[in-house]
Structure formats: structure tokens, C-alpha cells
C-alpha positions as CSV (number, residue, x, y, z in Angstrom):
1,M,-29.5,5.1,-47.2
2,K,-25.8,5.4,-47.6
3,K,-25.8,8.7,-45.8
4,M,-27.5,7.2,-42.8
5,Y,-25.0,4.3,-42.7
6,L,-22.3,6.9,-43.0
7,F,-23.7,8.9,-40.3
8,L,-24.3,5.9,-37.7
9,F,-20.6,4.7,-38.4
10,L,-19.4,7.9,-37.6
11,S,-21.6,8.5,-34.6
12,F,-20.4,5.1,-33.3
13,F,-16.6,5.5,-33.8
14,G,-17.0,9.4,-32.7
15,W,-18.4,8.2,-29.5
16,S,-16.2,5.6,-28.6
17,A,-13.0,7.5,-29.3
18,S,-14.3,10.1,-27.3
19,S,-15.0,7.6,-24.3
20,Q,-11.5,6.3,-24.9
21,N,-10.0,9.8,-24.7
22,A,-11.5,10.5,-21.2
23,D,-9.1,12.6,-19.1
24,I,-7.5,10.3,-16.1
25,F,-8.3,13.1,-13.7
26,D,-12.2,12.8,-14.7
27,V,-12.1,9.2,-14.4
28,A,-10.4,9.3,-11.1
29,R,-13.4,11.5,-9.9
30,T,-16.3,9.6,-11.2
31,G,-14.9,6.9,-13.6
32,T,-14.7,3.1,-13.4
33,V,-12.0,0.9,-12.8
34,E,-12.3,-0.5,-16.3
35,Q,-11.8,3.1,-17.8
36,V,-8.7,3.6,-15.5
37,K,-7.2,0.1,-16.7
38,Q,-7.8,1.3,-20.2
39,L,-6.1,4.5,-19.8
40,L,-3.0,3.1,-18.0
41,K,-2.8,0.3,-20.5
42,S,-2.1,3.0,-23.1
43,D,0.1,5.1,-20.8
44,S,1.3,3.7,-17.3
45,K,2.6,7.1,-16.3
46,L,-0.9,8.5,-16.0
47,A,-1.1,6.8,-12.5
48,N,1.1,9.6,-11.2
49,A,0.2,12.4,-13.6
50,K,-0.5,15.8,-11.8
51,N,-3.2,18.1,-13.1
52,A,-2.9,22.0,-13.2
53,D,-3.8,22.1,-9.5
54,G,-0.9,19.6,-8.6
55,Y,-3.4,17.0,-7.8
56,T,-2.8,13.3,-8.6
57,P,-5.7,10.8,-9.9
58,L,-5.3,9.0,-6.6
59,I,-5.7,12.2,-4.6
60,L,-8.9,12.9,-6.6
61,A,-10.3,9.6,-6.4
62,C,-9.9,9.5,-2.8
63,Y,-11.5,12.9,-2.2
64,R,-14.5,12.0,-4.5
65,G,-14.7,8.6,-2.5
66,N,-14.2,6.5,-5.9
67,N,-12.5,3.7,-3.7
68,E,-12.6,1.0,-6.3
69,V,-10.7,3.3,-8.9
70,A,-8.5,4.5,-6.0
71,K,-7.5,0.9,-5.2
72,S,-7.0,0.2,-8.9
73,L,-4.7,3.3,-9.3
74,L,-2.5,1.9,-6.3
75,E,-2.5,-1.5,-7.8
76,N,-1.3,0.1,-11.1
77,G,1.7,2.0,-9.5
78,A,0.2,5.0,-8.2
79,N,2.3,6.8,-5.5
80,I,0.5,6.3,-2.3
81,D,2.3,9.1,-0.8
82,A,2.3,11.5,-3.7
83,I,1.4,15.2,-2.4
84,S,-0.3,18.4,-3.6
85,G,-0.3,21.8,-2.2
86,M,-3.7,20.4,-0.3
87,G,-2.3,17.3,0.8
88,T,-2.2,13.5,0.1
89,A,-4.7,10.8,-0.8
90,L,-4.8,9.8,2.8
91,M,-5.5,13.4,3.9
92,A,-8.4,13.6,1.2
93,S,-9.8,10.4,2.7
94,V,-9.8,11.6,6.0
95,V,-11.3,15.2,5.2
96,K,-14.1,13.3,3.5
97,G,-14.5,10.7,6.5
98,N,-14.0,7.8,4.2
99,E,-12.8,5.1,6.9
100,E,-12.6,2.5,4.4
101,M,-10.0,4.4,2.3
102,V,-8.2,5.5,5.4
103,K,-7.7,1.9,6.5
104,Y,-6.9,0.7,3.1
105,L,-4.0,3.4,2.6
106,I,-2.7,2.7,6.1
107,E,-2.5,-0.9,5.7
108,R,-0.4,-0.2,2.6
109,K,1.9,1.9,4.4
110,A,0.7,5.4,3.6
111,N,2.5,8.1,5.6
112,P,0.3,9.5,8.2
113,N,3.0,12.2,9.0
114,L,3.1,13.9,5.6
115,A,1.9,17.7,5.8
116,D,0.3,20.0,3.2
117,A,1.3,23.2,2.2
118,N,-0.2,24.7,5.6
119,G,1.6,22.1,7.8
120,T,-1.6,20.2,8.2
121,T,-1.3,16.1,8.6
122,A,-4.1,13.7,8.2
123,L,-4.3,13.6,12.1
124,L,-4.8,17.3,12.3
125,Y,-7.4,17.0,9.9
126,S,-9.0,14.2,11.7
127,V,-9.1,16.3,14.8
128,M,-10.4,19.4,13.0
129,F,-13.3,17.5,11.5
130,K,-13.8,15.5,14.5
131,K,-13.5,12.0,13.0
132,H,-12.6,10.1,16.4
133,N,-12.5,6.8,14.4
134,L,-10.0,7.9,12.1
135,A,-7.9,9.7,14.9
136,T,-7.6,6.4,16.6
137,I,-6.7,4.6,13.2
138,L,-4.0,7.3,12.4
139,V,-2.6,7.4,16.2
140,K,-2.4,3.5,15.9
141,A,-0.5,3.7,12.6
142,G,2.4,6.2,14.0
143,A,0.7,9.6,13.4
144,N,2.4,12.3,15.4
145,P,-0.1,14.1,17.7
146,E,2.7,16.5,18.6
147,H,3.4,17.6,14.9
148,K,2.5,21.5,14.7
149,D,1.0,23.0,11.8
150,N,2.0,26.5,10.3
151,R,0.0,28.1,13.0
152,G,2.0,26.4,15.5
153,Q,-0.9,24.2,16.6
154,S,-0.8,20.5,17.1
155,A,-3.7,17.9,17.1
156,I,-4.0,18.1,20.7
157,D,-3.9,22.0,20.6
158,Y,-7.0,21.4,18.3
159,A,-8.7,18.9,20.6
160,I,-8.3,21.1,23.7
161,L,-9.4,24.2,21.6
162,A,-12.6,22.3,20.5
163,N,-13.1,21.0,24.2
164,D,-13.1,17.5,23.0
165,D,-12.5,15.1,25.7
166,K,-12.6,11.9,23.6
167,L,-10.1,13.2,21.1
168,I,-7.8,14.3,23.8
169,E,-7.9,10.9,25.4
170,I,-7.3,9.5,21.7
171,L,-4.3,11.5,21.2
172,K,-2.6,11.3,24.6
173,T,-2.8,7.4,24.3
174,K,-0.5,7.7,21.2
175,K,-0.2,3.9,20.1
176,L,-2.8,2.1,21.5
């Protein structure tokens, strides 16, 4: 009987310890706001940590569409404009077509003109993925449609290549 209690005791505390040691990057991808709060309570610097690939928890949360965790990270000091080689939280939200998060980030003054290692901005991604609503939001927020990526192409150039009249019109109106 003592062995059974010992087993239950160790199992319970082993499980709870392992759940508390959850990686901030895993929590950002698929975790909960409560898990983020617990991790940040123990170490507030985790909000801006970078993994081996250079991604922050905010970028990962945005890429995975974990909006509530992304918002919690921002409320707890995450850098809204942190950039990895593959971009920012705003770019991740655009690539995934997450209009709610794009609006949220823009409202909190995310810079729409930051570029990734390829010179690609959030607006360029919105054009490449034909996200008309997101392109409109970004243009209204001051995204530069004339910025050229490392290939020398602007958002307008990509819209013309795609023969997308709606995107061309959005980009030519600049601030609506």
C-alpha cells in the first residue's frame, strides 16, 4: 500500500513539474494564456526569448494562430516588432491570413514596413498570398507599396505580375 501511495505521489508531482517546465515556444504554439502567465511569472525575459531558429514566442503564436496567447505575450512585454530571418509577428499573421491578429498588431503600432532577410514586408506577403483585406489594412496603416524586396520587386510589381486588378487598385490608393 505504501508503494502505491509513493507511486501516486511521484506520478502526480512528476506530472505537475513537467507541465510547469513547458517550453515557452511550445506554449506559444499550442498552449494557453494561463501557461504563458505562469512561465512569465517565473521569468519575464521569456516574452522576448529567441529559439535556435531566431523566432520569438510572439512570432510563433501568430504563425500558429494562437491569438489569445499572442495577445497575452504582448500585454506582458513581448516586443511587437521583434524580427527573425523569416519575419515578424505581423508578417506571420499576414502569411496565415489571420485578419484579427493583423488588426490587433496594427492597432498596437506594429511597424508594417519591417522586412525579413529577403527584403519582404508584410504588404509584400499580403500581395503574394492575394490577401486583399490584409493589403487594405496594411496600406491604411502606412505600409509602403513601393518598397522593393531583394529581387527588386515591389508590392505593385507582384500585383501586376499576378494580373490582380483589385490589388493594384488597393496599392495605388496608398492611404485610403
